[in-house]
C-alpha positions in Angstrom: 0.0 0.0 0.0 2.9 2.4 0.8 4.3 1.9 -2.7 1.0 2.2 -4.6 -0.6 5.2 -2.7 1.8 6.9 -0.2 -0.5 9.9 0.2 -3.4 7.7 1.4 -1.1 6.0 3.9 0.0 9.4 5.2 -3.6 10.4 5.6 -4.5 7.2 7.4 -1.4 7.5 9.7 -2.3 11.1 10.5 1.1 12.3 9.3 0.1 14.0 6.1 1.0 17.6 5.3 -1.5 20.4 5.8 -1.9 20.7 2.1 -2.7 17.0 1.7 -5.2 17.2 4.5 -6.8 20.2 3.0 -7.1 18.5 -0.4 -8.7 15.4 1.3 -11.2 17.6 3.2 -12.1 19.8 0.2 -12.7 16.8 -2.0 -9.9 17.5 -4.4 -8.0 14.4 -3.3 -8.1 12.0 -6.3 -10.1 8.7 -6.0 -7.3 6.8 -7.8 -3.6 6.9 -6.9 -1.4 8.4 -9.6 0.8 6.0 -11.5 4.5 5.9 -11.1 4.9 7.7 -14.4 2.5 10.5 -13.3 4.5 10.9 -10.1 7.8 11.1 -11.9 6.3 13.6 -14.3 5.0 15.7 -11.4 8.4 15.6 -9.8 10.1 16.6 -13.0 7.7 19.6 -13.5 8.2 20.7 -9.9 12.0 20.6 -10.4 11.8 22.5 -13.7 9.7 25.1 -11.9 12.3 25.4 -9.0 15.1 25.8 -11.6 13.0 28.4 -13.5 12.4 30.4 -10.3 16.1 30.5 -9.6 16.8 32.2 -12.9 19.6 29.9 -14.2 20.7 32.3 -16.9 21.1 35.1 -14.3 19.6 38.5 -14.2 19.0 41.1 -11.6 22.7 41.1 -10.7 22.8 37.3 -10.4 25.5 35.4 -12.4 24.6 32.6 -14.8 24.4 29.2 -13.0 25.8 26.6 -15.5 24.8 23.5 -13.4 21.2 24.7 -13.3 21.3 25.4 -17.0 22.6 21.9 -17.8 20.0 20.3 -15.5 17.2 22.4 -17.1 18.5 21.3 -20.6 18.2 17.7 -19.5 14.7 18.0 -17.9 13.1 20.4 -20.4 15.1 21.1 -23.6 12.4 23.3 -25.1 12.2 25.6 -22.1 16.0 25.7 -21.9 16.3 26.7 -25.6 13.7 29.4 -25.1 15.4 30.9 -22.0 18.8 30.7 -23.8 17.4 32.5 -26.8 16.0 35.2 -24.5 19.3 35.5 -22.8 21.2 35.9 -26.1 18.8 38.6 -27.2 19.0 40.5 -24.0 22.3 42.0 -24.9 25.9 41.6 -23.6 26.5 39.6 -20.5 28.0 41.0 -17.3 31.4 39.5 -18.3 31.2 41.1 -21.7 30.3 44.5 -20.1 33.3 44.2 -17.7 35.6 43.4 -20.7 34.2 46.5 -22.6 34.7 48.6 -19.5 38.3 47.4 -19.1 39.0 48.1 -22.8 37.7 51.6 -22.5 39.8 52.2 -19.4 42.9 50.9 -21.1 42.3 53.1 -24.1 41.9 56.1 -21.8 45.1 55.3 -20.0 46.9 54.8 -23.3 45.7 58.2 -24.5 46.7 59.9 -21.3 50.2 58.3 -21.4 50.7 59.4 -25.0 49.6 62.9 -24.1 52.0 63.1 -21.2 54.8 61.7 -23.5 54.0 64.3 -26.1 54.1 67.1 -23.5 57.5 65.9 -22.3 58.8 65.8 -25.8 57.5 69.4 -26.5 59.1 70.6 -23.3 62.4 69.0 -24.2 62.3 70.5 -27.7 61.5 74.0 -26.2 64.5 73.6 -23.8 66.8 72.6 -26.7 65.6 75.5 -28.8 66.3 78.0 -26.0 69.7 76.6 -25.4 70.9 76.9 -28.9 69.6 80.3 -29.8 
């Protein structure tokens, strides 16, 4: 009985969750126990929802979680593909933004250094010009 209908056994032993008790009292408790395949599918859907809620592709300052992405790809390839497409369309990732920022900073530093070098060269040229007048 425990294998075929564990929810019924929990109700009979008075160890069921509040949700299960409420379902039984409201009449929404099924007359027939779900099959093993239906249980597995319900567990898979619940896990997919958990992963979806954790935003595996990141967002709101959260980094991408590769292990959750891989698990989602295994459990629901269509949803994974849709989320990945949305992620790709959303623009550059945080890593790409950091690289762009570093490149801009390096270009600014290079320009500043070149400007200083040119100033030193002009000062040296002016000094040489004054000496040999």
